[in-house]
DOPAGU-797397 format. One record per residue: residue in three letters; residue number from 1; x, y, z of N, C-alpha, C, CB in turn; chain. Coordinates in steps of 0.05 Angstrom, whole numbers, padded with zeros to 5 digits. Glycine has a CB too. Layout:
# DOPAGU-797397
+------+------+--------+--------+--------+--------+--------+--------+--------+--------+--------+--------+--------+--------+-------+
| resn | resi |    n.X |    n.Y |    n.Z |   ca.X |   ca.Y |   ca.Z |    c.X |    c.Y |    c.Z |   cb.X |   cb.Y |   cb.Z | chain |
+------+------+--------+--------+--------+--------+--------+--------+--------+--------+--------+--------+--------+--------+-------+
|  ala |  NUM |      X |      Y |      Z |      X |      Y |      Z |      X |      Y |      Z |      X |      Y |      Z |     A |
...
+------+------+--------+--------+--------+--------+--------+--------+--------+--------+--------+--------+--------+--------+-------+
END
This chain:
# DOPAGU-797397
+------+------+--------+--------+--------+--------+--------+--------+--------+--------+--------+--------+--------+--------+-------+
| resn | resi |    n.X |    n.Y |    n.Z |   ca.X |   ca.Y |   ca.Z |    c.X |    c.Y |    c.Z |   cb.X |   cb.Y |   cb.Z | chain |
+------+------+--------+--------+--------+--------+--------+--------+--------+--------+--------+--------+--------+--------+-------+
|  met |    1 |  00017 | -00023 |  00000 |  00000 |  00000 |  00000 |  00018 |  00025 |  00000 | -00019 |  00000 |  00025 |     A |
|  gly |    2 |  00008 |  00047 |  00008 |  00023 |  00071 |  00008 |  00007 |  00095 |  00000 |  00048 |  00069 | -00010 |     A |
|  asn |    3 |  00020 |  00113 | -00015 |  00007 |  00137 | -00023 | -00005 |  00134 | -00051 |  00026 |  00160 | -00023 |     A |
|  tyr |    4 | -00027 |  00149 | -00056 | -00040 |  00149 | -00081 | -00041 |  00178 | -00091 | -00069 |  00138 | -00080 |     A |
|  his |    5 | -00036 |  00182 | -00117 | -00037 |  00208 | -00129 | -00064 |  00211 | -00144 | -00013 |  00213 | -00148 |     A |
|  ile |    6 | -00076 |  00234 | -00140 | -00100 |  00241 | -00155 | -00092 |  00261 | -00177 | -00123 |  00253 | -00136 |     A |
|  val |    7 | -00096 |  00253 | -00202 | -00089 |  00270 | -00224 | -00113 |  00273 | -00243 | -00065 |  00259 | -00240 |     A |
|  ser |    8 | -00113 |  00294 | -00258 | -00133 |  00296 | -00279 | -00119 |  00299 | -00306 | -00152 |  00321 | -00274 |     A |
|  ile |    9 | -00131 |  00287 | -00326 | -00119 |  00288 | -00353 | -00140 |  00300 | -00371 | -00111 |  00259 | -00363 |     A |
|  ser |   10 | -00132 |  00322 | -00384 | -00151 |  00336 | -00402 | -00157 |  00319 | -00427 | -00138 |  00363 | -00411 |     A |
|  asp |   11 | -00182 |  00315 | -00431 | -00191 |  00300 | -00455 | -00182 |  00313 | -00480 | -00221 |  00297 | -00455 |     A |
|  asp |   12 | -00181 |  00340 | -00480 | -00172 |  00354 | -00504 | -00143 |  00347 | -00511 | -00174 |  00385 | -00500 |     A |
|  gly |   13 | -00127 |  00342 | -00491 | -00099 |  00336 | -00495 | -00094 |  00308 | -00506 | -00084 |  00339 | -00470 |     A |
|  ile |   14 | -00112 |  00289 | -00501 | -00107 |  00262 | -00510 | -00127 |  00254 | -00532 | -00109 |  00242 | -00487 |     A |
|  asn |   15 | -00150 |  00266 | -00534 | -00170 |  00259 | -00554 | -00162 |  00266 | -00582 | -00196 |  00272 | -00547 |     A |
|  val |   16 | -00149 |  00289 | -00585 | -00142 |  00298 | -00613 | -00119 |  00282 | -00624 | -00136 |  00327 | -00613 |     A |
|  val |   17 | -00104 |  00268 | -00607 | -00081 |  00253 | -00616 | -00083 |  00224 | -00607 | -00055 |  00265 | -00606 |     A |
|  gln |   18 | -00108 |  00213 | -00605 | -00111 |  00187 | -00593 | -00103 |  00164 | -00612 | -00140 |  00184 | -00586 |     A |
|  asn |   19 | -00101 |  00169 | -00637 | -00094 |  00148 | -00656 | -00064 |  00141 | -00653 | -00102 |  00156 | -00685 |     A |
|  gln |   20 | -00058 |  00118 | -00642 | -00030 |  00110 | -00638 | -00015 |  00108 | -00665 | -00029 |  00084 | -00623 |     A |
|  asp |   21 | -00029 |  00102 | -00687 | -00016 |  00099 | -00712 | -00005 |  00126 | -00722 | -00035 |  00087 | -00733 |     A |
|  thr |   22 | -00020 |  00147 | -00718 | -00011 |  00173 | -00728 |  00005 |  00188 | -00707 | -00035 |  00190 | -00735 |     A |
|  asn |   23 |  00004 |  00179 | -00682 |  00019 |  00192 | -00661 |  00030 |  00171 | -00641 |  00002 |  00213 | -00646 |     A |
|  pro |   24 |  00050 |  00156 | -00648 |  00060 |  00135 | -00631 |  00073 |  00145 | -00605 |  00080 |  00118 | -00647 |     A |
|  gly |   25 |  00079 |  00170 | -00603 |  00092 |  00180 | -00579 |  00072 |  00189 | -00557 |  00108 |  00204 | -00586 |     A |
|  leu |   26 |  00046 |  00186 | -00561 |  00026 |  00196 | -00542 |  00029 |  00181 | -00515 | -00002 |  00192 | -00553 |     A |
|  ala |   27 |  00030 |  00155 | -00516 |  00031 |  00140 | -00490 |  00056 |  00147 | -00475 |  00030 |  00109 | -00496 |     A |
|  gln |   28 |  00078 |  00149 | -00488 |  00103 |  00156 | -00474 |  00101 |  00184 | -00463 |  00127 |  00154 | -00494 |     A |
|  ala |   29 |  00091 |  00203 | -00478 |  00089 |  00230 | -00469 |  00070 |  00233 | -00445 |  00080 |  00249 | -00491 |     A |
|  leu |   30 |  00048 |  00218 | -00447 |  00028 |  00219 | -00425 |  00040 |  00207 | -00400 |  00003 |  00203 | -00433 |     A |
|  gly |   31 |  00054 |  00184 | -00402 |  00067 |  00172 | -00379 |  00088 |  00190 | -00367 |  00079 |  00145 | -00387 |     A |
|  glu |   32 |  00103 |  00203 | -00384 |  00124 |  00221 | -00373 |  00111 |  00245 | -00359 |  00142 |  00231 | -00396 |     A |
|  ala |   33 |  00089 |  00255 | -00369 |  00076 |  00277 | -00356 |  00065 |  00269 | -00329 |  00053 |  00288 | -00374 |     A |
|  val |   34 |  00053 |  00245 | -00327 |  00042 |  00236 | -00302 |  00065 |  00233 | -00281 |  00028 |  00208 | -00305 |     A |
|  leu |   35 |  00087 |  00220 | -00290 |  00110 |  00217 | -00272 |  00121 |  00244 | -00263 |  00131 |  00200 | -00285 |     A |
|  lys |   36 |  00121 |  00263 | -00282 |  00132 |  00289 | -00276 |  00116 |  00303 | -00253 |  00132 |  00307 | -00301 |     A |
|  val |   37 |  00090 |  00303 | -00256 |  00074 |  00318 | -00235 |  00073 |  00303 | -00209 |  00046 |  00323 | -00246 |     A |
|  cys |   38 |  00075 |  00276 | -00210 |  00073 |  00260 | -00185 |  00099 |  00257 | -00171 |  00062 |  00233 | -00192 |     A |
|  leu |   39 |  00121 |  00252 | -00185 |  00146 |  00244 | -00172 |  00169 |  00263 | -00176 |  00153 |  00217 | -00182 |     A |
|  asp |   40 |  00170 |  00277 | -00198 |  00193 |  00294 | -00205 |  00185 |  00323 | -00204 |  00205 |  00286 | -00233 |     A |
|  his |   41 |  00180 |  00333 | -00180 |  00168 |  00360 | -00177 |  00187 |  00382 | -00186 |  00160 |  00364 | -00148 |     A |
|  asp |   42 |  00176 |  00401 | -00200 |  00190 |  00426 | -00206 |  00176 |  00447 | -00188 |  00188 |  00433 | -00236 |     A |
|  phe |   43 |  00191 |  00468 | -00183 |  00181 |  00490 | -00167 |  00185 |  00516 | -00181 |  00194 |  00490 | -00139 |     A |
|  ala |   44 |  00167 |  00535 | -00177 |  00170 |  00562 | -00188 |  00171 |  00582 | -00164 |  00146 |  00569 | -00207 |     A |
|  met |   45 |  00185 |  00603 | -00169 |  00186 |  00624 | -00148 |  00162 |  00643 | -00152 |  00213 |  00640 | -00149 |     A |
|  val |   46 |  00147 |  00646 | -00131 |  00124 |  00664 | -00131 |  00128 |  00684 | -00108 |  00096 |  00649 | -00128 |     A |
|  pro |   47 |  00112 |  00705 | -00107 |  00117 |  00726 | -00086 |  00118 |  00714 | -00057 |  00095 |  00746 | -00087 |     A |
|  arg |   48 |  00103 |  00693 | -00052 |  00104 |  00682 | -00025 |  00125 |  00660 | -00021 |  00076 |  00671 | -00018 |     A |
|  gly |   49 |  00141 |  00655 | -00041 |  00162 |  00634 | -00039 |  00161 |  00614 | -00061 |  00160 |  00620 | -00012 |     A |
|  arg |   50 |  00171 |  00590 | -00056 |  00170 |  00568 | -00076 |  00142 |  00556 | -00077 |  00191 |  00547 | -00070 |     A |
|  glu |   51 |  00134 |  00550 | -00101 |  00108 |  00537 | -00105 |  00111 |  00514 | -00124 |  00086 |  00557 | -00116 |     A |
|  arg |   52 |  00100 |  00491 | -00117 |  00102 |  00467 | -00134 |  00087 |  00471 | -00160 |  00091 |  00442 | -00119 |     A |
|  ile |   53 |  00099 |  00464 | -00182 |  00086 |  00464 | -00208 |  00070 |  00438 | -00210 |  00107 |  00467 | -00232 |     A |
|  thr |   54 |  00045 |  00441 | -00214 |  00027 |  00418 | -00212 |  00015 |  00409 | -00239 |  00004 |  00424 | -00194 |     A |
|  ser |   55 |  00025 |  00420 | -00261 |  00015 |  00411 | -00287 |  00038 |  00406 | -00306 | -00004 |  00432 | -00298 |     A |
|  ala |   56 |  00032 |  00390 | -00326 |  00053 |  00384 | -00347 |  00039 |  00381 | -00374 |  00068 |  00358 | -00339 |     A |
|  pro |   57 |  00053 |  00388 | -00395 |  00042 |  00385 | -00422 |  00045 |  00356 | -00431 |  00056 |  00404 | -00441 |     A |
|  val |   58 |  00028 |  00350 | -00451 |  00030 |  00325 | -00465 |  00031 |  00333 | -00495 |  00006 |  00305 | -00459 |     A |
|  leu |   59 |  00054 |  00328 | -00507 |  00060 |  00336 | -00534 |  00055 |  00366 | -00536 |  00042 |  00320 | -00554 |     A |
|  arg |   60 |  00036 |  00375 | -00553 |  00032 |  00404 | -00556 |  00009 |  00415 | -00539 |  00026 |  00409 | -00585 |     A |
|  his |   61 | -00001 |  00399 | -00521 | -00023 |  00408 | -00504 | -00013 |  00415 | -00477 | -00045 |  00386 | -00502 |     A |
|  gly |   62 | -00011 |  00441 | -00471 | -00001 |  00450 | -00445 | -00021 |  00444 | -00423 |  00005 |  00480 | -00446 |     A |
|  asn |   63 | -00011 |  00439 | -00400 | -00027 |  00433 | -00376 | -00046 |  00410 | -00380 | -00043 |  00458 | -00369 |     A |
|  cys |   64 | -00038 |  00390 | -00396 | -00056 |  00367 | -00401 | -00059 |  00350 | -00376 | -00044 |  00350 | -00424 |     A |
|  val |   65 | -00038 |  00346 | -00361 | -00039 |  00330 | -00337 | -00036 |  00348 | -00313 | -00017 |  00308 | -00337 |     A |
|  ser |   66 | -00054 |  00346 | -00294 | -00053 |  00363 | -00270 | -00053 |  00345 | -00245 | -00076 |  00383 | -00269 |     A |
|  trp |   67 | -00034 |  00350 | -00228 | -00033 |  00337 | -00202 | -00052 |  00351 | -00183 | -00003 |  00336 | -00190 |     A |
|  ile |   68 | -00069 |  00336 | -00170 | -00089 |  00348 | -00152 | -00082 |  00344 | -00123 | -00116 |  00336 | -00158 |     A |
|  asp |   69 | -00074 |  00320 | -00116 | -00069 |  00314 | -00088 | -00055 |  00287 | -00085 | -00095 |  00315 | -00071 |     A |
|  glu |   70 | -00045 |  00282 | -00062 | -00033 |  00257 | -00055 | -00043 |  00249 | -00027 | -00002 |  00258 | -00056 |     A |
|  lys |   71 | -00052 |  00225 | -00024 | -00063 |  00215 |  00001 | -00052 |  00188 |  00007 | -00094 |  00215 |  00001 |     A |
|  his |   72 | -00048 |  00182 |  00033 | -00041 |  00156 |  00042 | -00066 |  00138 |  00040 | -00029 |  00156 |  00071 |     A |
|  his |   73 | -00062 |  00112 |  00035 | -00085 |  00095 |  00031 | -00103 |  00093 |  00056 | -00075 |  00067 |  00025 |     A |
|  thr |   74 | -00095 |  00103 |  00079 | -00112 |  00103 |  00102 | -00127 |  00129 |  00106 | -00095 |  00098 |  00127 |     A |
|  glu |   75 | -00122 |  00149 |  00089 | -00136 |  00175 |  00091 | -00160 |  00176 |  00074 | -00116 |  00197 |  00084 |     A |
|  ala |   76 | -00180 |  00192 |  00082 | -00203 |  00197 |  00066 | -00204 |  00227 |  00060 | -00230 |  00188 |  00081 |     A |
|  cys |   77 | -00215 |  00234 |  00037 | -00217 |  00262 |  00030 | -00240 |  00265 |  00010 | -00191 |  00273 |  00018 |     A |
|  val |   78 | -00253 |  00288 |  00010 | -00274 |  00294 | -00009 | -00263 |  00314 | -00029 | -00299 |  00305 |  00005 |     A |
|  tyr |   79 | -00269 |  00311 | -00055 | -00260 |  00329 | -00076 | -00284 |  00341 | -00090 | -00242 |  00314 | -00096 |     A |
|  tyr |   80 | -00279 |  00365 | -00100 | -00300 |  00380 | -00113 | -00291 |  00386 | -00142 | -00307 |  00407 | -00098 |     A |
|  ala |   81 | -00309 |  00383 | -00161 | -00302 |  00387 | -00189 | -00319 |  00409 | -00201 | -00305 |  00361 | -00205 |     A |
|  pro |   82 | -00312 |  00434 | -00195 | -00326 |  00456 | -00208 | -00318 |  00457 | -00238 | -00321 |  00484 | -00194 |     A |
|  pro |   83 | -00328 |  00476 | -00253 | -00321 |  00476 | -00282 | -00291 |  00479 | -00287 | -00336 |  00498 | -00295 |     A |
|  ala |   84 | -00276 |  00491 | -00270 | -00248 |  00496 | -00276 | -00231 |  00472 | -00271 | -00238 |  00519 | -00259 |     A |
|  phe |   85 | -00229 |  00461 | -00247 | -00212 |  00438 | -00242 | -00219 |  00426 | -00215 | -00182 |  00447 | -00243 |     A |
|  val |   86 | -00212 |  00400 | -00212 | -00217 |  00385 | -00188 | -00198 |  00394 | -00166 | -00215 |  00354 | -00193 |     A |
|  arg |   87 | -00208 |  00395 | -00142 | -00190 |  00402 | -00120 | -00202 |  00392 | -00093 | -00186 |  00432 | -00118 |     A |
|  pro |   88 | -00185 |  00388 | -00073 | -00196 |  00380 | -00047 | -00214 |  00402 | -00036 | -00172 |  00375 | -00027 |     A |
|  ile |   89 | -00234 |  00395 | -00020 | -00252 |  00415 | -00010 | -00238 |  00436 |  00008 | -00275 |  00402 |  00005 |     A |
|  ser |   90 | -00215 |  00428 |  00019 | -00200 |  00447 |  00035 | -00190 |  00470 |  00019 | -00177 |  00433 |  00049 |     A |
|  asp |   91 | -00188 |  00468 | -00007 | -00179 |  00489 | -00025 | -00202 |  00505 | -00038 | -00162 |  00478 | -00047 |     A |
|  cys |   92 | -00227 |  00498 | -00031 | -00250 |  00511 | -00043 | -00258 |  00537 | -00029 | -00274 |  00492 | -00043 |     A |
|  thr |   93 | -00271 |  00554 | -00044 | -00282 |  00579 | -00033 | -00307 |  00572 | -00018 | -00287 |  00600 | -00055 |     A |
|  leu |   94 | -00317 |  00590 | -00002 | -00342 |  00586 |  00012 | -00365 |  00581 | -00007 | -00349 |  00610 |  00030 |     A |
|  glu |   95 | -00366 |  00595 | -00029 | -00387 |  00591 | -00049 | -00386 |  00563 | -00061 | -00385 |  00612 | -00071 |     A |
|  glu |   96 | -00361 |  00553 | -00066 | -00358 |  00527 | -00077 | -00367 |  00505 | -00057 | -00329 |  00522 | -00086 |     A |
|  leu |   97 | -00361 |  00510 | -00031 | -00370 |  00491 | -00011 | -00400 |  00491 | -00009 | -00358 |  00499 |  00016 |     A |
|  glu |   98 | -00413 |  00514 | -00012 | -00442 |  00515 | -00011 | -00453 |  00499 | -00035 | -00452 |  00544 | -00012 |     A |
|  glu |   99 | -00441 |  00502 | -00058 | -00450 |  00487 | -00082 | -00446 |  00457 | -00078 | -00435 |  00496 | -00107 |     A |
|  ala |  100 | -00423 |  00449 | -00066 | -00417 |  00421 | -00060 | -00438 |  00410 | -00040 | -00389 |  00418 | -00049 |     A |
|  arg |  101 | -00445 |  00426 | -00020 | -00465 |  00417 | -00001 | -00492 |  00412 | -00015 | -00468 |  00438 |  00022 |     A |
|  lys |  102 | -00499 |  00431 | -00033 | -00524 |  00427 | -00048 | -00524 |  00402 | -00064 | -00529 |  00452 | -00066 |     A |
|  leu |  103 | -00501 |  00397 | -00078 | -00499 |  00372 | -00094 | -00502 |  00347 | -00076 | -00472 |  00372 | -00109 |     A |
|  leu |  104 | -00489 |  00347 | -00053 | -00491 |  00324 | -00035 | -00519 |  00321 | -00024 | -00471 |  00328 | -00012 |     A |
|  asn |  105 | -00531 |  00343 | -00016 | -00559 |  00342 | -00006 | -00578 |  00332 | -00028 | -00568 |  00369 |  00004 |     A |
|  asp |  106 | -00575 |  00341 | -00052 | -00592 |  00332 | -00074 | -00589 |  00302 | -00079 | -00586 |  00348 | -00100 |     A |
|  glu |  107 | -00564 |  00293 | -00078 | -00559 |  00264 | -00083 | -00570 |  00247 | -00060 | -00529 |  00259 | -00086 |     A |
|  leu |  108 | -00567 |  00257 | -00035 | -00578 |  00242 | -00012 | -00609 |  00241 | -00014 | -00570 |  00256 |  00015 |     A |
|  gln |  109 | -00621 |  00263 | -00022 | -00650 |  00264 | -00025 | -00659 |  00244 | -00047 | -00660 |  00292 | -00031 |     A |
|  arg |  110 | -00645 |  00244 | -00069 | -00652 |  00226 | -00091 | -00650 |  00197 | -00082 | -00633 |  00231 | -00115 |     A |
|  arg |  111 | -00629 |  00190 | -00067 | -00625 |  00162 | -00058 | -00646 |  00154 | -00037 | -00597 |  00158 | -00048 |     A |
|  arg |  112 | -00652 |  00173 | -00019 | -00672 |  00167 |  00001 | -00700 |  00163 | -00011 | -00673 |  00189 |  00022 |     A |
|  ala |  113 | -00704 |  00176 | -00034 | -00730 |  00173 | -00047 | -00731 |  00147 | -00063 | -00734 |  00197 | -00065 |     A |
|  gly |  114 | -00709 |  00133 | -00064 | -00708 |  00107 | -00078 | -00703 |  00109 | -00108 | -00734 |  00093 | -00074 |     A |
|  ala |  115 | -00693 |  00132 | -00116 | -00688 |  00136 | -00145 | -00662 |  00122 | -00153 | -00686 |  00165 | -00151 |     A |
+------+------+--------+--------+--------+--------+--------+--------+--------+--------+--------+--------+--------+--------+-------+
END
């Protein structure tokens, strides 16, 4: 067991080049991008100090792979997927948390109703 990485992969970045015959380097590039964001961290200097770079390109698609979080297999966490990108609820704004609560309440109500 151990740690698990939560990543997102942009469909735009892999869908347009999904044909392995016309783009045999896709799988290699995708694998390298995943390893880059998960294991081989780069950092950028920002006004508040060093910040981990959490995205990597795949071929010509910038920010195709995004690292979201890392958790130990014994930890639990809830994630929210607004239109922009997935993130732990600890990184959400108050408005996003309210929207997440509404989504959870709606789903609980639907299930309690037997739907």
